PDB file with one MODEL, atoms N, CA, C and O in Angstrom:
MODEL        1
ATOM      1  N   UNK A   1      10.216   5.053  11.945  1.00  0.00           N
ATOM      2  CA  UNK A   1      10.265   4.317  13.180  1.00  0.00           C
ATOM      3  C   UNK A   1      11.504   4.721  13.987  1.00  0.00           C
ATOM      4  O   UNK A   1      11.412   4.955  15.192  1.00  0.00           O
ATOM      5  N   UNK A   2      12.674   4.803  13.316  1.00  0.00           N
ATOM      6  CA  UNK A   2      13.870   5.238  14.028  1.00  0.00           C
ATOM      7  C   UNK A   2      13.693   6.646  14.568  1.00  0.00           C
ATOM      8  O   UNK A   2      14.069   6.935  15.705  1.00  0.00           O
ATOM      9  N   UNK A   3      13.122   7.520  13.753  1.00  0.00           N
ATOM     10  CA  UNK A   3      12.913   8.908  14.170  1.00  0.00           C
ATOM     11  C   UNK A   3      12.008   8.960  15.394  1.00  0.00           C
ATOM     12  O   UNK A   3      12.291   9.691  16.343  1.00  0.00           O
ATOM     13  N   UNK A   4      10.932   8.197  15.382  1.00  0.00           N
ATOM     14  CA  UNK A   4      10.007   8.197  16.516  1.00  0.00           C
ATOM     15  C   UNK A   4      10.670   7.654  17.777  1.00  0.00           C
ATOM     16  O   UNK A   4      10.403   8.134  18.879  1.00  0.00           O
ATOM     17  N   UNK A   5      11.525   6.665  17.620  1.00  0.00           N
ATOM     18  CA  UNK A   5      12.226   6.107  18.774  1.00  0.00           C
ATOM     19  C   UNK A   5      13.179   7.130  19.386  1.00  0.00           C
ATOM     20  O   UNK A   5      13.229   7.282  20.606  1.00  0.00           O
ATOM     21  N   UNK A   6      13.930   7.825  18.547  1.00  0.00           N
ATOM     22  CA  UNK A   6      14.928   8.780  19.042  1.00  0.00           C
ATOM     23  C   UNK A   6      14.277   9.924  19.796  1.00  0.00           C
ATOM     24  O   UNK A   6      14.747  10.305  20.869  1.00  0.00           O
ATOM     25  N   UNK A   7      13.214  10.472  19.257  1.00  0.00           N
ATOM     26  CA  UNK A   7      12.635  11.666  19.859  1.00  0.00           C
ATOM     27  C   UNK A   7      11.345  11.417  20.626  1.00  0.00           C
ATOM     28  O   UNK A   7      10.801  12.356  21.208  1.00  0.00           O
ATOM     29  N   UNK A   8      10.844  10.211  20.649  1.00  0.00           N
ATOM     30  CA  UNK A   8       9.685   9.898  21.457  1.00  0.00           C
ATOM     31  C   UNK A   8       8.369  10.411  20.899  1.00  0.00           C
ATOM     32  O   UNK A   8       7.438  10.657  21.666  1.00  0.00           O
ATOM     33  N   UNK A   9       8.264  10.581  19.591  1.00  0.00           N
ATOM     34  CA  UNK A   9       6.998  11.016  19.003  1.00  0.00           C
ATOM     35  C   UNK A   9       5.966   9.903  19.079  1.00  0.00           C
ATOM     36  O   UNK A   9       6.302   8.719  19.082  1.00  0.00           O
ATOM     37  N   UNK A  10       4.723  10.300  19.141  1.00  0.00           N
ATOM     38  CA  UNK A  10       3.621   9.365  19.028  1.00  0.00           C
ATOM     39  C   UNK A  10       2.721   9.858  17.910  1.00  0.00           C
ATOM     40  O   UNK A  10       2.906  10.961  17.396  1.00  0.00           O
ATOM     41  N   UNK A  11       1.762   9.054  17.541  1.00  0.00           N
ATOM     42  CA  UNK A  11       0.847   9.460  16.475  1.00  0.00           C
ATOM     43  C   UNK A  11      -0.039  10.619  16.916  1.00  0.00           C
ATOM     44  O   UNK A  11      -0.470  11.418  16.084  1.00  0.00           O
ATOM     45  N   UNK A  12      -0.311  10.718  18.192  1.00  0.00           N
ATOM     46  CA  UNK A  12      -1.228  11.737  18.695  1.00  0.00           C
ATOM     47  C   UNK A  12      -0.549  13.055  19.046  1.00  0.00           C
ATOM     48  O   UNK A  12      -1.195  14.103  19.024  1.00  0.00           O
ATOM     49  N   UNK A  13       0.720  13.022  19.362  1.00  0.00           N
ATOM     50  CA  UNK A  13       1.397  14.225  19.849  1.00  0.00           C
ATOM     51  C   UNK A  13       2.714  14.428  19.100  1.00  0.00           C
ATOM     52  O   UNK A  13       3.580  13.554  19.119  1.00  0.00           O
ATOM     53  N   UNK A  14       2.864  15.575  18.445  1.00  0.00           N
ATOM     54  CA  UNK A  14       4.084  15.910  17.722  1.00  0.00           C
ATOM     55  C   UNK A  14       4.890  16.896  18.550  1.00  0.00           C
ATOM     56  O   UNK A  14       4.325  17.719  19.270  1.00  0.00           O
ATOM     57  N   UNK A  15       6.212  16.814  18.446  1.00  0.00           N
ATOM     58  CA  UNK A  15       7.088  17.706  19.194  1.00  0.00           C
ATOM     59  C   UNK A  15       8.070  18.374  18.243  1.00  0.00           C
ATOM     60  O   UNK A  15       8.324  17.876  17.146  1.00  0.00           O
ATOM     61  N   UNK A  16       8.612  19.492  18.666  1.00  0.00           N
ATOM     62  CA  UNK A  16       9.652  20.175  17.905  1.00  0.00           C
ATOM     63  C   UNK A  16      11.012  19.703  18.407  1.00  0.00           C
ATOM     64  O   UNK A  16      11.203  19.481  19.602  1.00  0.00           O
ATOM     65  N   UNK A  17      11.947  19.554  17.483  1.00  0.00           N
ATOM     66  CA  UNK A  17      13.256  19.035  17.841  1.00  0.00           C
ATOM     67  C   UNK A  17      14.345  19.963  17.334  1.00  0.00           C
ATOM     68  O   UNK A  17      14.189  20.618  16.304  1.00  0.00           O
ATOM     69  N   UNK A  18      15.440  20.013  18.060  1.00  0.00           N
ATOM     70  CA  UNK A  18      16.517  20.946  17.754  1.00  0.00           C
ATOM     71  C   UNK A  18      17.484  20.427  16.696  1.00  0.00           C
ATOM     72  O   UNK A  18      18.377  21.163  16.274  1.00  0.00           O
ATOM     73  N   UNK A  19      17.331  19.185  16.259  1.00  0.00           N
ATOM     74  CA  UNK A  19      18.260  18.612  15.290  1.00  0.00           C
ATOM     75  C   UNK A  19      17.473  18.017  14.134  1.00  0.00           C
ATOM     76  O   UNK A  19      16.422  17.410  14.337  1.00  0.00           O
ATOM     77  N   UNK A  20      17.980  18.191  12.934  1.00  0.00           N
ATOM     78  CA  UNK A  20      17.317  17.672  11.747  1.00  0.00           C
ATOM     79  C   UNK A  20      17.710  16.232  11.459  1.00  0.00           C
ATOM     80  O   UNK A  20      18.769  15.769  11.882  1.00  0.00           O
ATOM     81  N   UNK A  21      16.849  15.532  10.736  1.00  0.00           N
ATOM     82  CA  UNK A  21      17.095  14.135  10.405  1.00  0.00           C
ATOM     83  C   UNK A  21      18.344  13.986   9.551  1.00  0.00           C
ATOM     84  O   UNK A  21      19.036  12.973   9.649  1.00  0.00           O
ATOM     85  N   UNK A  22      18.649  14.988   8.705  1.00  0.00           N
ATOM     86  CA  UNK A  22      19.856  14.912   7.879  1.00  0.00           C
ATOM     87  C   UNK A  22      21.122  14.960   8.734  1.00  0.00           C
ATOM     88  O   UNK A  22      22.157  14.444   8.313  1.00  0.00           O
ATOM     89  N   UNK A  23      21.067  15.552   9.896  1.00  0.00           N
ATOM     90  CA  UNK A  23      22.218  15.582  10.813  1.00  0.00           C
ATOM     91  C   UNK A  23      22.357  14.257  11.563  1.00  0.00           C
ATOM     92  O   UNK A  23      23.469  13.850  11.901  1.00  0.00           O
ATOM     93  N   UNK A  24      21.257  13.596  11.820  1.00  0.00           N
ATOM     94  CA  UNK A  24      21.276  12.327  12.548  1.00  0.00           C
ATOM     95  C   UNK A  24      21.916  11.233  11.704  1.00  0.00           C
ATOM     96  O   UNK A  24      22.567  10.338  12.242  1.00  0.00           O
ATOM     97  N   UNK A  25      21.739  11.294  10.399  1.00  0.00           N
ATOM     98  CA  UNK A  25      22.255  10.248   9.526  1.00  0.00           C
ATOM     99  C   UNK A  25      23.713  10.457   9.139  1.00  0.00           C
ATOM    100  O   UNK A  25      24.239   9.713   8.311  1.00  0.00           O
ATOM    101  N   UNK A  26      24.370  11.442   9.716  1.00  0.00           N
ATOM    102  CA  UNK A  26      25.803  11.660   9.487  1.00  0.00           C
ATOM    103  C   UNK A  26      26.573  10.553  10.208  1.00  0.00           C
ATOM    104  O   UNK A  26      26.192  10.168  11.313  1.00  0.00           O
ATOM    105  N   UNK A  27      27.656  10.028   9.604  1.00  0.00           N
ATOM    106  CA  UNK A  27      28.440   8.980  10.271  1.00  0.00           C
ATOM    107  C   UNK A  27      28.976   9.432  11.632  1.00  0.00           C
ATOM    108  O   UNK A  27      29.173  10.623  11.871  1.00  0.00           O
ATOM    109  N   UNK A  28      29.207   8.463  12.512  1.00  0.00           N
ATOM    110  CA  UNK A  28      29.688   8.774  13.858  1.00  0.00           C
ATOM    111  C   UNK A  28      31.018   9.509  13.827  1.00  0.00           C
ATOM    112  O   UNK A  28      31.236  10.433  14.611  1.00  0.00           O
ATOM    113  N   UNK A  29      31.902   9.111  12.936  1.00  0.00           N
ATOM    114  CA  UNK A  29      33.223   9.740  12.901  1.00  0.00           C
ATOM    115  C   UNK A  29      33.154  11.200  12.463  1.00  0.00           C
ATOM    116  O   UNK A  29      34.125  11.941  12.613  1.00  0.00           O
ATOM    117  N   UNK A  30      32.014  11.611  11.925  1.00  0.00           N
ATOM    118  CA  UNK A  30      31.827  13.006  11.536  1.00  0.00           C
ATOM    119  C   UNK A  30      30.954  13.759  12.547  1.00  0.00           C
ATOM    120  O   UNK A  30      30.586  14.908  12.307  1.00  0.00           O
ATOM    121  N   UNK A  31      30.624  13.124  13.666  1.00  0.00           N
ATOM    122  CA  UNK A  31      29.873  13.791  14.718  1.00  0.00           C
ATOM    123  C   UNK A  31      28.384  13.506  14.743  1.00  0.00           C
ATOM    124  O   UNK A  31      27.668  14.093  15.554  1.00  0.00           O
ATOM    125  N   UNK A  32      27.896  12.631  13.886  1.00  0.00           N
ATOM    126  CA  UNK A  32      26.475  12.293  13.869  1.00  0.00           C
ATOM    127  C   UNK A  32      26.186  11.066  14.712  1.00  0.00           C
ATOM    128  O   UNK A  32      27.049  10.582  15.444  1.00  0.00           O
ATOM    129  N   UNK A  33      24.971  10.573  14.604  1.00  0.00           N
ATOM    130  CA  UNK A  33      24.582   9.373  15.345  1.00  0.00           C
ATOM    131  C   UNK A  33      24.844   8.094  14.565  1.00  0.00           C
ATOM    132  O   UNK A  33      24.798   7.005  15.137  1.00  0.00           O
ATOM    133  N   UNK A  34      25.117   8.205  13.279  1.00  0.00           N
ATOM    134  CA  UNK A  34      25.486   7.045  12.488  1.00  0.00           C
ATOM    135  C   UNK A  34      24.328   6.203  11.984  1.00  0.00           C
ATOM    136  O   UNK A  34      24.548   5.089  11.508  1.00  0.00           O
ATOM    137  N   UNK A  35      23.107   6.699  12.072  1.00  0.00           N
ATOM    138  CA  UNK A  35      21.976   5.950  11.522  1.00  0.00           C
ATOM    139  C   UNK A  35      21.981   6.068  10.006  1.00  0.00           C
ATOM    140  O   UNK A  35      22.345   7.107   9.454  1.00  0.00           O
ATOM    141  N   UNK A  36      21.581   5.015   9.353  1.00  0.00           N
ATOM    142  CA  UNK A  36      21.585   5.009   7.896  1.00  0.00           C
ATOM    143  C   UNK A  36      20.306   5.623   7.349  1.00  0.00           C
ATOM    144  O   UNK A  36      19.249   5.579   7.980  1.00  0.00           O
ATOM    145  N   UNK A  37      20.432   6.198   6.156  1.00  0.00           N
ATOM    146  CA  UNK A  37      19.254   6.747   5.485  1.00  0.00           C
ATOM    147  C   UNK A  37      18.432   5.575   4.958  1.00  0.00           C
ATOM    148  O   UNK A  37      18.935   4.733   4.214  1.00  0.00           O
ATOM    149  N   UNK A  38      17.179   5.533   5.349  1.00  0.00           N
ATOM    150  CA  UNK A  38      16.341   4.383   5.033  1.00  0.00           C
ATOM    151  C   UNK A  38      16.036   4.267   3.553  1.00  0.00           C
ATOM    152  O   UNK A  38      15.893   3.150   3.055  1.00  0.00           O
ATOM    153  N   UNK A  39      15.929   5.375   2.824  1.00  0.00           N
ATOM    154  CA  UNK A  39      15.638   5.275   1.398  1.00  0.00           C
ATOM    155  C   UNK A  39      16.800   4.638   0.646  1.00  0.00           C
ATOM    156  O   UNK A  39      16.580   3.892  -0.308  1.00  0.00           O
ATOM    157  N   UNK A  40      18.022   4.916   1.057  1.00  0.00           N
ATOM    158  CA  UNK A  40      19.201   4.311   0.433  1.00  0.00           C
ATOM    159  C   UNK A  40      19.260   2.825   0.764  1.00  0.00           C
ATOM    160  O   UNK A  40      19.533   2.004  -0.112  1.00  0.00           O
ATOM    161  N   UNK A  41      19.006   2.475   2.020  1.00  0.00           N
ATOM    162  CA  UNK A  41      19.024   1.071   2.423  1.00  0.00           C
ATOM    163  C   UNK A  41      17.924   0.277   1.723  1.00  0.00           C
ATOM    164  O   UNK A  41      18.142  -0.872   1.337  1.00  0.00           O
ATOM    165  N   UNK A  42      16.747   0.877   1.555  1.00  0.00           N
ATOM    166  CA  UNK A  42      15.645   0.216   0.877  1.00  0.00           C
ATOM    167  C   UNK A  42      16.004  -0.065  -0.579  1.00  0.00           C
ATOM    168  O   UNK A  42      15.753  -1.161  -1.080  1.00  0.00           O
ATOM    169  N   UNK A  43      16.589   0.919  -1.256  1.00  0.00           N
ATOM    170  CA  UNK A  43      16.997   0.738  -2.650  1.00  0.00           C
ATOM    171  C   UNK A  43      18.036  -0.371  -2.767  1.00  0.00           C
ATOM    172  O   UNK A  43      17.963  -1.196  -3.677  1.00  0.00           O
ATOM    173  N   UNK A  44      18.995  -0.394  -1.859  1.00  0.00           N
ATOM    174  CA  UNK A  44      20.036  -1.421  -1.889  1.00  0.00           C
ATOM    175  C   UNK A  44      19.447  -2.814  -1.684  1.00  0.00           C
ATOM    176  O   UNK A  44      19.810  -3.753  -2.392  1.00  0.00           O
ATOM    177  N   UNK A  45      18.546  -2.948  -0.723  1.00  0.00           N
ATOM    178  CA  UNK A  45      17.931  -4.253  -0.450  1.00  0.00           C
ATOM    179  C   UNK A  45      17.067  -4.727  -1.613  1.00  0.00           C
ATOM    180  O   UNK A  45      17.096  -5.904  -1.971  1.00  0.00           O
ATOM    181  N   UNK A  46      16.302  -3.820  -2.198  1.00  0.00           N
ATOM    182  CA  UNK A  46      15.472  -4.197  -3.342  1.00  0.00           C
ATOM    183  C   UNK A  46      16.321  -4.564  -4.550  1.00  0.00           C
ATOM    184  O   UNK A  46      15.972  -5.477  -5.298  1.00  0.00           O
ATOM    185  N   UNK A  47      17.425  -3.866  -4.747  1.00  0.00           N
ATOM    186  CA  UNK A  47      18.331  -4.188  -5.849  1.00  0.00           C
ATOM    187  C   UNK A  47      18.950  -5.562  -5.653  1.00  0.00           C
ATOM    188  O   UNK A  47      19.047  -6.343  -6.601  1.00  0.00           O
ATOM    189  N   UNK A  48      19.365  -5.860  -4.438  1.00  0.00           N
ATOM    190  CA  UNK A  48      19.950  -7.162  -4.139  1.00  0.00           C
ATOM    191  C   UNK A  48      18.928  -8.279  -4.345  1.00  0.00           C
ATOM    192  O   UNK A  48      19.252  -9.328  -4.902  1.00  0.00           O
ATOM    193  N   UNK A  49      17.702  -8.052  -3.897  1.00  0.00           N
ATOM    194  CA  UNK A  49      16.646  -9.038  -4.087  1.00  0.00           C
ATOM    195  C   UNK A  49      16.365  -9.252  -5.570  1.00  0.00           C
ATOM    196  O   UNK A  49      16.217 -10.389  -6.019  1.00  0.00           O
ATOM    197  N   UNK A  50      16.293  -8.164  -6.331  1.00  0.00           N
ATOM    198  CA  UNK A  50      16.074  -8.271  -7.775  1.00  0.00           C
ATOM    199  C   UNK A  50      17.180  -9.039  -8.465  1.00  0.00           C
ATOM    200  O   UNK A  50      16.919  -9.842  -9.361  1.00  0.00           O
ATOM    201  N   UNK A  51      18.416  -8.795  -8.052  1.00  0.00           N
ATOM    202  CA  UNK A  51      19.560  -9.498  -8.641  1.00  0.00           C
ATOM    203  C   UNK A  51      19.469 -10.998  -8.350  1.00  0.00           C
ATOM    204  O   UNK A  51      19.715 -11.820  -9.233  1.00  0.00           O
ATOM    205  N   UNK A  52      19.116 -11.348  -7.117  1.00  0.00           N
ATOM    206  CA  UNK A  52      19.002 -12.762  -6.756  1.00  0.00           C
ATOM    207  C   UNK A  52      17.874 -13.443  -7.528  1.00  0.00           C
ATOM    208  O   UNK A  52      18.001 -14.606  -7.909  1.00  0.00           O
ATOM    209  N   UNK A  53      16.775 -12.730  -7.762  1.00  0.00           N
ATOM    210  CA  UNK A  53      15.669 -13.305  -8.526  1.00  0.00           C
ATOM    211  C   UNK A  53      16.053 -13.496  -9.987  1.00  0.00           C
ATOM    212  O   UNK A  53      15.644 -14.474 -10.611  1.00  0.00           O
ATOM    213  N   UNK A  54      16.831 -12.576 -10.535  1.00  0.00           N
ATOM    214  CA  UNK A  54      17.255 -12.659 -11.938  1.00  0.00           C
ATOM    215  C   UNK A  54      18.265 -13.776 -12.161  1.00  0.00           C
ATOM    216  O   UNK A  54      18.191 -14.486 -13.164  1.00  0.00           O
ATOM    217  N   UNK A  55      19.210 -13.940 -11.235  1.00  0.00           N
ATOM    218  CA  UNK A  55      20.298 -14.885 -11.443  1.00  0.00           C
ATOM    219  C   UNK A  55      20.023 -16.258 -10.849  1.00  0.00           C
ATOM    220  O   UNK A  55      20.744 -17.215 -11.134  1.00  0.00           O
ATOM    221  N   UNK A  56      19.003 -16.359 -10.040  1.00  0.00           N
ATOM    222  CA  UNK A  56      18.614 -17.645  -9.488  1.00  0.00           C
ATOM    223  C   UNK A  56      19.350 -17.992  -8.297  1.00  0.00           C
ATOM    224  O   UNK A  56      19.124 -19.056  -7.721  1.00  0.00           O
TER     225      UNK A  56
ENDMDL
END
């Protein structure tokens, strides 16, 4: 969803882009856009949810 927002992709039309997703997720202080990697955020959120379910 973030990728589609940044570059304006739609389901029907794909475009070529000059920058890779790995460059976009670089922190701002290192010259990137500062977006977080969604797989890392998903793992963190699921781990936190699991911990809360285990400990009550």
